N, C-alpha and C positions, 0 to 999 in steps of 0.2 A: 900527338893526335891523333888517332886511325882515321881512311877516310871514311867520309861521309857515305851512310847505303844507297844504294841508288833507287830510285822509285822505279815499283813495277808501271808497267805502260796501261796506257785503260784505252778501253777502245767503243768507240759509241758506238751502245748496244740499236740502234736504231740505224745508221749504215751499217752494224753484220748484220740484221735481219736481214735488210734491204742487198745486200751482198749475196748472202746465202740462196734468197730467193734465185736473185737475177743469174746468177751460174747456175741452179739448176734449171734454169728454164734456158739460156744457151744449150744446156747439154741438150736439155726434153729434144729444141726445137733441129736438132740433130741428127741424134735417134730416131729419128721421126722418118725422116730418110734415107736409113742404109735399109740396105737391100739384105738378103737371108744369106747371099754371099760375103756380100760387107762386116758380117754379124758373124762366118763364124772365121774369119781372117786368125791371123795366130797376132797378141799382146807380147808386149815386153814381161809381161806380169807371169812369168814361168808358162804353164797350159795351160791359160786362160782363154778362150775367143773371145773376141767381142763382145759376144753376148752374154758373157759371165763378168767382163767388163762393168755393162749397164746392170748388172743386178748390182753390183759391189758398190757402183755409185748410189743408187735408189737404199741398198741396203746403209749406206751411211752415212745417212739421213733419216732411216726412221730408226734409228740407233736414239734420237731425240724422242717418237713419237716409245719406240721402248722404256726410254728413261724415265717418261714421264708414266708410265702406266704401273712406274713401281710408287713402294711411299717413298717418301724424300726423306735421304739420310738426316740426323741430327744435328748437324752442324759441318762446314765444306771444313778440308781438313787437308787439301795441298792445292796450285795458284796452277794458273792456268797453264805454264813456262812449262811447267812436269808434263803433262800430257802429250810430247812426241817423242819421250823418253818411255811409256807404260804400251805402246800397239807391238809391237814387237813379241812379247809374253802373250800374244793372241793367236797366231799368225794361223797355227793346223785350226782352230775354231770360227776363225773368221773365214778360211779358205770352204773349209764344207757349207758354213751358212752359203756362204755363195754360191758353191753351186747347185745347192738348195730351190734356190730363191731365181733364180738363173733356171729350172727346169718346173719349176712349180708356173712361173710366167712368160707363153711364147709370145706374147706380142711386147715389146721394154715398150712402146711409147705408152701401152694404155700401161703400162704396172709405174712408168714415170710419173702420168699426168695422176694417177692414185698416192703416187708417194707427195709431189706437191700440194693438192688439195689436204691429206691427212696432213700436214704442216704446217699451210698459210690458217687449221681451223685450228690447231694447241696454239702454236702462238698466238693466234688471237685473244686466246681461255688462260693463259696461264702468265705473270706478271715474271720477270728476266730474274728476281730474284729469285725463284724456284729452285733450292736443288736436286740434284741428279746425284746419283750412283755411276756413276762408270769409270771406265776400265780403269784410269787413274787415280777414279779416287773420287769426292765423292766435291761437286760446282755446281757451282749458278749456270741457272740456261744459259743466260747473256754469255756465260763465258764458254760453256760444251759449244757453239752455237760458232764461236770464235775457231774453235777447233773444227768443227765439218768446213771449213773456207779450206782450209791447209785439204781438207779431202776432196773439195771440190775438185781444186785448181791442182792439183797431181794428178790428180784422173782423171779432168780435163787434157791433158798434157800428154797422158798416154795415150788413150783416142787421140789422138792431130797424131798420137808416132805412129799408130799401128791399122789407118783409113788414110792411104795416101788422098792430099786434095779437100781431108775433110776440114780444116782452118776452123776450127770450136773457136767462138772470142774468151777470151778473157775481161770481166769483171772488175773495174780499176782496181773499187773499192774490196774483193773478192784476191784478189792479187797479192793490193797492200796488205793485208790483214794476214794472210798464209805469208808474206817476206818476211814481216815484224816480228809475229809468232815461231818462225826458226832464226830469225836472229838473236833475241833472247835470248831462244833454246841454248845455239850454243855459246851467248854469253854469258849464261848457266852453268852449263857444263865443262868451261874452261874462264872460272874469275879472273879478271889484272885487267892491266888498262894501257900493257904495252904492243900491243897489236888491234888495229883500226882498222873493223873490216864493214867499206861500203857500198850500200846494194843501193843505187838512183834510180829511180826517186823517191824511194821512200823508206828508210831503213841505216841507221851508221850505229854500229857501237863496238863497244872494245871488249877488248875479251883478251886475254893469257898473264898470267902471271909473267912480273919483269920490270925493269924500270917501268913508270907512269908517264906515260905524257902529258904536258901541261898547254905546252900551243905551240904558236911554230909546224913545223907541217913535222907528221909524224914517222916516229923511224921505222916503223913495222907498218904496212896500208894496203889490203887487200881489198877489194875493186872488183866489183860485175855482175850483171845485170840482173833482174828479178828471175826469168826462169834457171838460167842456168845458174843459182843457189839454191830454188827449188828444190833441182835434179842435184845438186849437189847432195844437201845437205838429206834426202832420202836416197841417196843412191842411184841413182838414175844414168849421173854424169858420174865417171873418174874423175880428181880432183890434176892427175898427169892431161887426163885429154881434156879436158877444160882452158888447158895454161900451153896447150899444142894446138889445138881450136882459135888458139884467143881470144875467150869469152872470157876468159878468168885475170888479171894483171896481183901477180903477189913481191914486193916488194924488202929485205928487212931479214935480219936472223931469227925474227918468231914470225917470217908471213908465211912457214908455212907447214897450213891447217889438216891435212890430207890424214893424220894421225886421229882427229877426229872430225873427222864426218865416216860416213852419213850418223845425221843425229838419231832420224827413224831410217827403220829396217822391212 
């Protein structure tokens, strides 16, 4: 008998909406105090400065605004776990759009305030079942908001890396949701049950073809913390560096996942 198909993870819509707004609020609070010199600092995202990174964060949220401004597609044709694999194809257009937004909005604080206000109004107006045309395909609004937690958490980490001592906090629910979605994407990319990936306290998934673990200690185990996992999944940290820095443990013949990462580029 074939193994039972895994049930797709569900996300609490109210918690997801609150997480998106909370993390956007954390970014807004940090950006409000940045000096012109800090806004001009380089980031790890090519030749983007902090100013352009902030513009991109706002752009990632206003993707909701733009999608809701278009007609709803007739039916859902992708699942949320497919979204991480669709991001690289739009890199050139995203770069150009980001630079235009940064040039048009001289006051990052005012820009993000407008983004926040617009998002709250749209979420009050539209049900979570409303279908959107996204870069991955047709998704319900509630599912697309799950992807916004990834954008917010990843780019909060980019901001913290770029600006010394900024220390923008991570909303716990946003961090949990981003961690789980990227863990599920790994399991979708490499289906199987031979390797257990543990990201306490938020996620455990099994992946990679091979002998399936059923009880006791799994023969192949990978374990790391949520931020290190997100950095691995998005290419901010290399597998070998995470091992070297003891941010990651991997034991077993099938525990080397370096060939599967990053999931997003």
